[in-house]
C-alpha positions in Angstrom: -71.5 -76.3 -42.6 -73.3 -76.5 -45.9 -76.8 -77.8 -45.1 -79.3 -77.3 -48.1 -82.6 -79.5 -48.1 -82.0 -82.8 -50.0 -85.0 -84.4 -49.9 -87.7 -83.7 -52.7 -90.8 -84.5 -50.5 -89.5 -81.0 -48.1 -90.1 -78.5 -50.6 -92.7 -76.6 -51.2 -94.5 -77.8 -54.4 -94.4 -81.3 -52.6 -96.0 -79.9 -49.8 -98.3 -78.2 -51.1 -99.6 -81.0 -53.6 -99.7 -83.1 -50.5 -102.0 -80.7 -48.6 -105.4 -80.8 -47.9 -106.5 -77.8 -46.4 -107.9 -74.9 -48.8 -104.9 -73.2 -50.4 -105.4 -69.5 -50.5 -103.4 -66.8 -52.5 -102.3 -63.6 -50.8 -102.5 -60.7 -53.1 -102.6 -59.8 -57.2 -100.9 -58.7 -59.9 -97.9 -60.4 -61.7 -96.5 -62.4 -58.7 -100.0 -63.9 -57.9 -100.0 -64.8 -62.3 -97.3 -66.7 -61.8 -98.0 -68.7 -58.5 -101.1 -69.7 -60.2 -99.1 -70.4 -63.2 -97.2 -72.8 -61.9 -99.9 -74.6 -59.4 -101.5 -75.3 -62.2 -98.8 -76.9 -63.9 -97.9 -78.8 -60.8 -101.5 -79.9 -60.8 -102.0 -77.6 -57.1 -105.5 -76.6 -56.6 -106.2 -72.8 -55.3 -109.1 -72.5 -53.4 -109.5 -68.8 -52.8 -107.7 -65.2 -52.9 -107.5 -62.4 -51.0 -106.2 -59.2 -50.4 -105.7 -56.3 -48.1 -108.8 -54.6 -47.1 -107.6 -51.4 -48.9 -107.7 -53.6 -52.4 -110.6 -54.9 -52.2 -113.3 -53.5 -54.5 -115.6 -56.5 -55.5 -113.6 -57.4 -58.6 -112.4 -60.6 -59.8 -108.9 -62.6 -60.3 -108.1 -65.6 -62.3 -112.1 -66.0 -61.9 -112.2 -65.6 -58.3 -113.9 -62.8 -56.5 -111.5 -61.1 -54.6 -112.0 -61.2 -51.0 -110.8 -59.6 -47.1 -109.0 -61.6 -45.2 -112.0 -61.6 -42.6 -114.3 -63.4 -45.1 -111.6 -66.1 -46.1 -111.4 -66.7 -42.2 -115.0 -67.1 -41.8 -115.4 -69.3 -44.9 -112.4 -71.6 -43.6 -111.5 -73.1 -40.6 -108.6 -73.6 -41.6 -106.2 -72.7 -44.6 -102.9 -72.5 -46.2 -101.8 -68.6 -47.3 -99.1 -68.3 -50.1 -98.1 -64.9 -50.0 -97.9 -63.1 -53.7 -96.4 -59.8 -53.5 -92.9 -58.2 -52.0 -93.2 -57.0 -48.3 -90.8 -55.1 -47.1 -92.3 -51.7 -44.9 -92.6 -52.4 -40.7 -96.4 -52.4 -41.0 -96.8 -54.4 -43.8 -94.4 -57.3 -42.1 -96.6 -57.4 -38.8 -99.6 -57.8 -40.7 -97.7 -60.7 -42.3 -96.4 -61.8 -38.8 -100.3 -61.8 -37.4 -101.5 -63.8 -40.2 -98.5 -66.6 -39.9 -99.7 -67.1 -36.4 -103.3 -67.6 -36.9 -103.1 -69.7 -40.4 -99.8 -71.3 -42.0 -98.4 -68.9 -44.1 -95.6 -69.7 -47.4 -93.7 -67.4 -49.6 -93.5 -68.8 -52.9 -89.8 -67.4 -54.2 -90.9 -66.8 -58.3 -88.3 -65.6 -60.3 -88.6 -61.9 -61.4 -86.8 -62.7 -64.6 -86.6 -65.8 -67.1 -88.8 -69.0 -66.6 -86.2 -70.9 -64.2 -87.7 -71.7 -60.7 -85.5 -72.6 -57.6 -87.4 -76.1 -56.9 -85.4 -79.2 -56.0 -84.7 -80.2 -59.8 -83.3 -77.0 -60.0 -81.2 -77.5 -57.2 -79.7 -80.8 -57.8 -78.9 -79.5 -61.6 -76.8 -77.1 -60.1 -75.4 -78.7 -57.1 -71.9 -78.3 -57.9 -72.1 -75.0 -58.8 -73.7 -74.0 -55.5 -71.4 -75.9 -53.3 -68.7 -73.7 -55.2 -70.4 -70.6 -54.4 -70.3 -71.5 -50.6 -67.1 -72.1 -50.7 -65.9 -68.9 -51.4 -68.0 -66.6 -49.7 -65.6 -64.4 -46.7 -67.0 -65.2 -43.7 -69.7 -67.0 -41.9 -72.4 -64.5 -41.9 -72.7 -65.0 -45.7 -72.6 -68.7 -45.8 -75.6 -68.8 -43.4 -77.3 -66.2 -45.3 -76.6 -68.1 -48.5 -78.3 -71.4 -47.5 -80.9 -69.8 -45.4 -82.0 -68.2 -48.5 -81.7 -71.2 -51.1 -83.7 -73.0 -48.1 -85.7 -70.1 -48.3 -86.6 -70.7 -52.0 -87.1 -74.5 -51.7 -89.4 -74.3 -48.8 -90.9 -71.1 -48.5 -90.7 -70.7 -44.8 -90.6 -67.2 -44.4 -88.7 -67.6 -41.1 -85.7 -68.7 -43.0 -85.5 -64.8 -44.5 -86.2 -62.7 -41.6 -83.2 -65.1 -39.2 -80.4 -64.0 -41.9 -81.7 -60.4 -42.2 -78.9 -57.4 -42.4 -79.1 -54.3 -42.0 -77.5 -51.9 -44.9 -75.4 -50.0 -42.4 -73.5 -53.2 -41.1 -72.5 -53.6 -44.7 -71.3 -50.2 -45.2 -68.9 -50.5 -41.6 -67.7 -53.7 -42.0 -67.9 -54.7 -45.7 -67.5 -51.5 -48.3 -65.9 -48.6 -46.4 -66.6 -45.7 -48.3 -64.7 -42.6 -48.6 -65.1 -39.1 -50.2 -63.3 -39.3 -52.6 -64.8 -42.2 -54.2 -65.9 -42.7 -58.4 -68.8 -44.1 -58.0 -71.1 -45.7 -60.8 -74.8 -46.4 -60.1 -76.3 -48.8 -62.7 -79.9 -49.1 -62.7 -80.1 -45.8 -60.5 -83.5 -45.5 -60.2 -84.9 -42.2 -58.6 -81.8 -41.8 -57.0 -82.4 -43.4 -54.3 -79.1 -45.1 -54.0 -76.7 -42.2 -55.3 -78.6 -40.4 -51.7 -77.8 -43.2 -49.9 -74.7 -43.2 -51.0 -73.8 -39.5 -50.4 -74.8 -40.3 -46.7 -72.2 -42.3 -46.4 -69.7 -40.1 -47.8 -70.7 -36.4 -46.5 -72.1 -35.0 -49.9 -68.1 -35.9 -50.8 -67.2 -37.8 -54.3 -64.6 -37.7 -57.0 -67.1 -38.6 -59.7 -70.5 -39.8 -59.9 -71.8 -41.6 -63.0 -75.7 -43.0 -63.2 -76.9 -45.2 -65.7 -80.8 -45.1 -65.5 -82.5 -46.0 -69.0 -86.6 -45.0 -67.5 -87.5 -42.0 -69.0 -89.6 -40.7 -66.1 -87.1 -42.0 -64.0 -84.3 -40.4 -65.7 -86.6 -37.1 -65.2 -86.4 -37.4 -61.5 -82.8 -38.1 -61.6 -82.1 -35.2 -63.7 -84.3 -32.3 -61.1 -82.6 -34.0 -58.2 -78.9 -33.9 -59.8 -78.9 -32.6 -63.0 -76.6 -29.6 -61.5 -74.6 -31.2 -59.5 -70.9 -30.8 -60.1 -68.8 -34.0 -61.6 -72.1 -35.9 -61.6 -73.0 -37.7 -65.4 -76.9 -39.0 -65.7 -77.0 -41.1 -68.4 -80.3 -42.7 -70.7 -78.6 -46.1 -71.0 -79.1 -49.5 -70.2 -76.0 -51.5 -69.1 -74.7 -54.5 -71.1 -72.2 -56.5 -72.4 -71.6 -54.2 -75.3 -73.0 -51.2 -77.0 -76.3 -52.2 -78.9 -80.0 -51.4 -79.1 -82.3 -53.5 -77.3 -86.0 -53.6 -76.5 -87.2 -51.9 -73.2 -90.1 -51.2 -71.1 -90.3 -48.6 -68.8 -92.9 -48.4 -66.3 -91.3 -45.0 -63.9 -91.4 -47.6 -61.5 -88.3 -49.9 -60.1 -89.1 -53.1 -62.4 -88.8 -51.1 -65.8 -86.8 -53.7 -68.0 -85.8 -55.2 -71.1 -88.7 -56.5 -73.1 -89.2 -57.7 -76.6 -92.8 -55.4 -76.3 -90.8 -52.0 -75.5 -89.1 -49.7 -77.7 -85.3 -49.6 -78.7 -83.1 -47.5 -76.4 -79.3 -47.1 -76.1 -77.5 -50.2 -74.2 -74.3 -49.4 -73.5 -70.4 -51.8 -71.6 -69.7 -49.8 -68.9 -66.2 -50.3 -69.8 -67.0 -48.0 -73.0 -68.7 -45.0 -71.3 -66.5 -44.8 -68.6 -62.6 -44.9 -67.8 -62.3 -45.5 -63.5 -64.5 -46.7 -60.8 -64.0 -47.4 -56.7 -67.2 -48.7 -56.1 -70.2 -49.9 -58.8 -73.7 -50.4 -57.7 -75.9 -52.6 -59.9 -79.6 -53.2 -59.5 -80.3 -54.0 -63.4 -83.4 -55.9 -63.2 -82.3 -59.5 -64.8 -79.3 -57.9 -66.6 -76.4 -58.2 -64.0 -74.0 -61.2 -65.5 -74.1 -59.7 -69.1 -73.7 -55.7 -67.2 -70.8 -57.5 -65.2 -69.0 -58.4 -68.2 -69.2 -55.3 -69.5 -67.3 -53.7 -66.3 -65.0 -56.7 -66.9 -62.0 -54.3 -68.0 -62.8 -51.6 -64.9 -62.9 -54.5 -62.8 -59.5 -55.9 -63.6 -57.9 -52.8 -63.6 -59.5 -51.1 -60.7 -60.8 -53.2 -58.6 -63.8 -51.5 -57.7 -66.2 -52.3 -54.4 -69.0 -54.1 -56.2 -72.4 -54.1 -55.1 -74.4 -56.8 -57.0 -78.6 -57.6 -56.7 -78.3 -61.5 -56.8 -82.2 -62.3 -56.9 -83.9 -61.3 -60.3 -83.3 -64.5 -61.7 -83.2 -68.1 -60.3 -79.5 -68.6 -60.7 -78.1 -65.7 -59.9 -77.5 -66.5 -56.2 -74.4 -68.5 -57.5 -73.8 -67.7 -61.1 -73.5 -64.0 -60.1 -70.5 -64.7 -57.3 -69.2 -67.5 -59.6 -68.7 -64.4 -62.7 -67.7 -62.0 -60.3 -64.1 -64.3 -58.5 -63.9 -65.3 -62.5 -63.4 -61.9 -63.4 -61.2 -60.6 -60.6 -60.2 -63.9 -58.4 -58.4 -61.7 -55.4 -62.1 -60.8 -54.3 -63.6 -61.3 -51.4 -67.2 -62.0 -52.0 -70.4 -61.5 -49.3 -73.8 -62.3 -49.5 -76.2 -60.1 -47.3 -79.8 -60.0 -47.6 -81.8 -57.3 -46.6 -85.2 -56.9 -45.1 -87.8 -58.3 -47.6 -90.2 -60.9 -48.1 -89.6 -62.9 -51.0 -85.6 -63.2 -51.6 -85.8 -59.5 -52.7 -82.9 -57.3 -51.5 -80.3 -60.1 -51.3 -77.6 -58.9 -52.0 -73.7 -59.8 -53.4 -70.8 -57.3 -52.4 -67.3 -57.6 -53.2 -64.1 -55.9 -52.3 
């Protein structure tokens, strides 16, 4: 059943505006910066900040001394915690669950790229496209995950995400069934982790493998791992809708991305580099829409299975499925959320 929150008073920032308990941020870095910025714009007071014990070294963040969780508990009888960093490892998930049992814990879902925030106003402005996306999803599990992820983004309630988690094995068992003669294109190949995942499901066999990775440090890792392998082509390209040059900031991590402060690199449309594909994975840090447009010939002619990240920008979760359906109307569109807080690793799978 399509059942999204429709009352503005039930959404995260409206709840925080009325909160009488201290609001405490857990974590530092880019995510915390965005939460501080949003709360300031919405006149929501943040009372304090803490970090995991191993990161507390007497420093300050936004003018506040960073404390330990124990210090926060000694200072405040009860409080609301806002998680400000990504969590996916089991040991850290367990710590988060302990905190959530002791005090209210909410997880603001701020976009990794772009300025859009998935709040009530964003929901109402895009409700027709959101409903269209729900209607084209291929199974009930996708529909429920879609609703849970959107309700999570509106409320910050982590239980909504935890209940719709899917194991990646389920995807490759039930949706994308790989064989040993695939023509695989990996866009945003990072250090080769998804190439290794692909090979694990094909017993190391394939017809061809093409990887795009614009980050120099990551490309060095890729070449060390796969540079001498047969029928593997590694390109230091970013993916885009056309061939051009783009400013890119590489950090050697997962979040290297286009940035006006970066250096010019070569960006390519996949259609101009590759002649065929049976499976394409794209995790390209906010450039998924443009990358899909740069794959439109291959998608139309070859009907490759697709695995597309749907969480980098606020609207990706509904904009990208609708685009895929437009490029190839006979695709079946699935959506799965894999273990992660906030709603990163929410992916579209199309076959």
